[in-house]
KEVEXLO-207283 format. One line per field, with one value per residue (C-alpha): x, z, y; residue number from 1. Coordinates in steps of 0.05 Angstrom, whole numbers, plus 32768, in hexadecimal, padded with zeros to 4 digits. Layout:
! KEVEXLO-207283
px <- c(X, ...)
pz <- c(Z, ...)
py <- c(Y, ...)
torlum <- c(NUM, ...)
//
This chain:
! KEVEXLO-207283
px <- c(7DA9, 7DA2, 7D8B, 7DC0, 7DFA, 7DDC, 7DDB, 7E21, 7E31, 7E04, 7E29, 7E6E, 7E5C, 7E4C, 7E85, 7EB2, 7E95, 7E92, 7ED9, 7EE9, 7EC2, 7EF3, 7F32, 7F6F, 7F8B, 7F58, 7F85, 7FC1, 7FCA, 7F8B, 7F7B, 7F63, 7F1B, 7F28, 7F3A, 7EFA, 7ECD, 7EF2, 7EDE, 7E9B, 7E8C, 7EA2, 7E70, 7E36, 7E44, 7E45, 7DFF, 7DD3, 7E09, 7E03, 7DB7, 7D83, 7D4C, 7D70, 7D5D, 7D92, 7D8A, 7D9B, 7DE4, 7DE6, 7DC5, 7DF9, 7E2B, 7E10, 7E17, 7E5B, 7E74, 7E51, 7E6F, 7EAF, 7EAD, 7E99, 7ED2, 7F05, 7EE5, 7EF2, 7F34, 7F4D, 7F31, 7F3E, 7F83, 7F73, 7F32, 7F64, 7F9A, 7F51, 7F41, 7F82, 7FB4, 7FFA, 803A, 806F, 80B9, 80D0, 811F, 813F, 8194, 8192, 8179, 8139, 80FE, 80EA, 80AC, 808E, 8096, 8065, 8035, 802D, 802A, 806B, 80A8, 80EF, 80D9, 80AC, 80D7, 810B, 80DF, 80C9, 8116, 8126, 80EB, 8104, 8154, 816B, 818F, 81A8, 8180, 81C2, 81C5, 8179, 8179, 812A, 80F7, 80B1, 8076, 803F, 7FF4, 7FDD, 8014, 804E, 8090, 80BE, 8108, 813C, 8190, 81BC, 81C6, 8211, 81FE, 81C9, 81E1, 81EF, 81BE, 81CD, 81C1, 81F6, 8229, 8219, 81FD, 81BE, 8198, 815D, 8113, 8102, 80B5, 8089, 8094, 8063, 8046, 803D, 802E, 801D, 801A, 8012, 7FDF, 7FF1, 7FD7, 7FBA, 7FB5, 7FF8, 8011, 7FEA, 8009, 8050, 803A, 804A, 801C, 8013, 803A, 8074, 8070, 8072, 80AD, 80D3, 80BD, 80CB, 8112, 811E, 80F7, 80C1, 8077, 8045, 802E, 8071, 8076, 806F, 8079, 808B, 809E, 80B7, 80DF, 80E5, 8128, 810B, 811D, 80F0, 80F8, 80DC, 80D2, 80C2, 8092, 80C8, 80F9, 812A, 8131, 8143, 814E, 8148, 8153, 8118, 8110, 813D, 8133, 8123, 80DA, 80CA, 8087, 8066)
pz <- c(7EB2, 7EAB, 7EF3, 7F0C, 7EE5, 7F01, 7F3D, 7F38, 7F23, 7F57, 7F91, 7F71, 7F6F, 7FB7, 7FCB, 7FA8, 7FD0, 8012, 8002, 7FEF, 8029, 8057, 8044, 8027, 8061, 804A, 800D, 8038, 8075, 8099, 80EB, 810F, 810B, 80BD, 80B3, 80D0, 80AC, 8066, 8072, 808B, 8045, 8015, 8038, 803B, 7FED, 7FD8, 7FEE, 7FCE, 7F8D, 7F88, 7F96, 7F6F, 7F9E, 7FD3, 7FD7, 7FCB, 800A, 802A, 8016, 801A, 8058, 807E, 8055, 806B, 80B8, 80AF, 808E, 80CF, 8102, 80E1, 80DE, 812B, 8138, 8111, 812F, 8176, 8163, 8153, 818D, 81C2, 81CA, 81F8, 81CC, 818A, 81C0, 81C2, 8181, 8159, 818C, 8197, 817C, 81A1, 81A1, 8191, 8187, 81AA, 81A0, 817A, 81BB, 81A7, 81DD, 81E8, 8213, 81DF, 81B0, 81DC, 81E9, 819F, 8192, 815C, 815B, 814E, 8104, 80FB, 8112, 80E6, 80B0, 80BD, 80C6, 807D, 8059, 806E, 805A, 80A2, 80A4, 80EE, 8129, 8148, 8114, 8126, 814B, 815B, 8138, 8149, 8131, 812B, 8137, 80FC, 80FF, 80D0, 80E6, 80DF, 80ED, 80F6, 80F8, 8132, 811E, 8119, 80E1, 80B7, 8080, 8091, 8085, 8058, 809B, 80BB, 8081, 807F, 803C, 8024, 7FE4, 7FE5, 7FE8, 7FC8, 7FC0, 7F90, 7F47, 7F1B, 7EE4, 7EAD, 7E6C, 7E74, 7E38, 7E06, 7E2D, 7E55, 7E9E, 7EA8, 7EF5, 7EFD, 7ECA, 7EEE, 7F37, 7F19, 7F0C, 7EB8, 7E89, 7E3E, 7E0E, 7E44, 7E42, 7DF4, 7DF2, 7E1C, 7DF2, 7DB0, 7DC9, 7DCA, 7D8C, 7DA6, 7DA7, 7DDB, 7DBF, 7DC2, 7E05, 7E2C, 7E75, 7E81, 7EC7, 7EF2, 7F32, 7F6E, 7F53, 7F11, 7EED, 7EB0, 7EA1, 7E55, 7E44, 7DF9, 7DE1, 7DB2, 7DF3, 7E0C, 7E44, 7E3E, 7E82, 7E7D, 7EB3, 7EA1, 7EDD, 7F11, 7F56, 7F6F, 7F43, 7F57, 7F85, 7F96)
py <- c(7E9A, 7EEA, 7EEF, 7ECF, 7EF8, 7F35, 7F1D, 7F0F, 7F53, 7F79, 7F4F, 7F5B, 7FA6, 7FA3, 7F7F, 7FB0, 7FF1, 7FCC, 7FBF, 800A, 8021, 7FF8, 801D, 8006, 7FE2, 7FAD, 7F9F, 7F93, 7F7A, 7F64, 7F6F, 7F31, 7F52, 7F6A, 7F20, 7EFF, 7F35, 7F21, 7ED5, 7EEC, 7F19, 7EE0, 7EB9, 7EE6, 7EF9, 7EAF, 7E9C, 7EC9, 7EC8, 7E79, 7E70, 7EA1, 7E87, 7EAD, 7EFB, 7F26, 7F53, 7F17, 7F1C, 7F70, 7F76, 7F4C, 7F69, 7FB5, 7F9D, 7F88, 7FC3, 7FEE, 7FC5, 7FC3, 8014, 800F, 7FED, 8014, 8054, 8039, 801F, 8064, 8084, 8057, 8035, 7FF9, 7FEC, 7FE4, 7FB8, 7F84, 7F7C, 7F86, 7F75, 7F9B, 7F97, 7F62, 7F6B, 7F22, 7F2D, 7F66, 7F76, 7F2E, 7F0D, 7EDE, 7EEE, 7EA7, 7EB7, 7EE8, 7EB9, 7E83, 7EBB, 7ED0, 7E77, 7E84, 7E55, 7E68, 7E46, 7E76, 7EB5, 7EA0, 7E94, 7ED8, 7EF9, 7ED5, 7EFE, 7F35, 7F27, 7F11, 7ECD, 7ED6, 7EE9, 7F07, 7F40, 7F52, 7F99, 7F90, 7F63, 7F74, 7F4C, 7F7E, 7F7F, 7F61, 7F28, 7F46, 7F41, 7F82, 7F7F, 7FAE, 7FAD, 7FC3, 800D, 7FF3, 7FCD, 7FFA, 8027, 8071, 80A3, 80E4, 8107, 80E6, 80F5, 8132, 8137, 815D, 8131, 816B, 8159, 811A, 810D, 80EC, 80F8, 8112, 80E7, 8118, 80E7, 80A4, 8074, 80B1, 80D9, 811A, 811B, 8162, 815B, 814A, 817E, 81B5, 819C, 81AA, 81EE, 81E7, 81DF, 81B7, 81EE, 81E7, 8198, 819D, 81CC, 819C, 8162, 818B, 8191, 8146, 8143, 811D, 811D, 810A, 80D6, 80BC, 80B0, 8071, 8095, 80E0, 80E9, 8126, 811B, 8152, 815F, 817D, 813D, 8128, 80DE, 80CF, 8086, 807E, 8045, 802F, 802E, 8055, 8088, 80D5, 80FB, 8147, 8179, 81A1, 81C6, 81E1, 81C3, 820F, 8206, 81C1, 81DB, 8193)
torlum <- c(1, 2, 3, 4, 5, 6, 7, 8, 9, 10, 11, 12, 13, 14, 15, 16, 17, 18, 19, 20, 21, 22, 23, 24, 25, 26, 27, 28, 29, 30, 31, 32, 33, 34, 35, 36, 37, 38, 39, 40, 41, 42, 43, 44, 45, 46, 47, 48, 49, 50, 51, 52, 53, 54, 55, 56, 57, 58, 59, 60, 61, 62, 63, 64, 65, 66, 67, 68, 69, 70, 71, 72, 73, 74, 75, 76, 77, 78, 79, 80, 81, 82, 83, 84, 85, 86, 87, 88, 89, 90, 91, 92, 93, 94, 95, 96, 97, 98, 99, 100, 101, 102, 103, 104, 105, 106, 107, 108, 109, 110, 111, 112, 113, 114, 115, 116, 117, 118, 119, 120, 121, 122, 123, 124, 125, 126, 127, 128, 129, 130, 131, 132, 133, 134, 135, 136, 137, 138, 139, 140, 141, 142, 143, 144, 145, 146, 147, 148, 149, 150, 151, 152, 153, 154, 155, 156, 157, 158, 159, 160, 161, 162, 163, 164, 165, 166, 167, 168, 169, 170, 171, 172, 173, 174, 175, 176, 177, 178, 179, 180, 181, 182, 183, 184, 185, 186, 187, 188, 189, 190, 191, 192, 193, 194, 195, 196, 197, 198, 199, 200, 201, 202, 203, 204, 205, 206, 207, 208, 209, 210, 211, 212, 213, 214, 215, 216, 217, 218, 219, 220, 221, 222, 223, 224, 225, 226, 227, 228, 229, 230, 231, 232, 233, 234, 235, 236, 237, 238)
//
């Protein structure tokens, strides 16, 4: 019983390390060769996990071989566009200026119902309202409205909203995130001073985030949100 337990643990760790090494795209949409690899990995791991008589190496070595093959295919795909087109395919325009490309749909083995369903998934009900729709290499449908129907951008309106980057999380569940605090260019004494002005302590804060406009948003554990202009926008340096 304990042997089976530890074998499962070892194989689980091997799978985590392998999937981590394959990159974050493995957690999203698969390319065709990645999907084939995922199926094979599951099958290779299941056999030594279920059968004690099967040596662990019979599962680990094939996984290592697939990992090396995946790395080689990925490297070749990055360096050679033609090779990438062979193993992953190319994006295909299926709707242009509201007109459906029936020939391209047939080539992709898609029917009109598939297209309409994909458009509904991205919030479009009528194909005639599509400026461009593309079936990506991973099979995902992306669609864009005509330029006359999309919302205007701030640049077109002549408005400069300033730089908008990722907010820094300074406190999470009552614990100060020191790396983010250093990245903001401030220290713990500054943060404590800001909190004291609001009659708050670090352990009372569920989440504190500092955005690129210098606004510090504090959410208390008991509920309630406070927004403070903690920095001038010119002080923001990340």
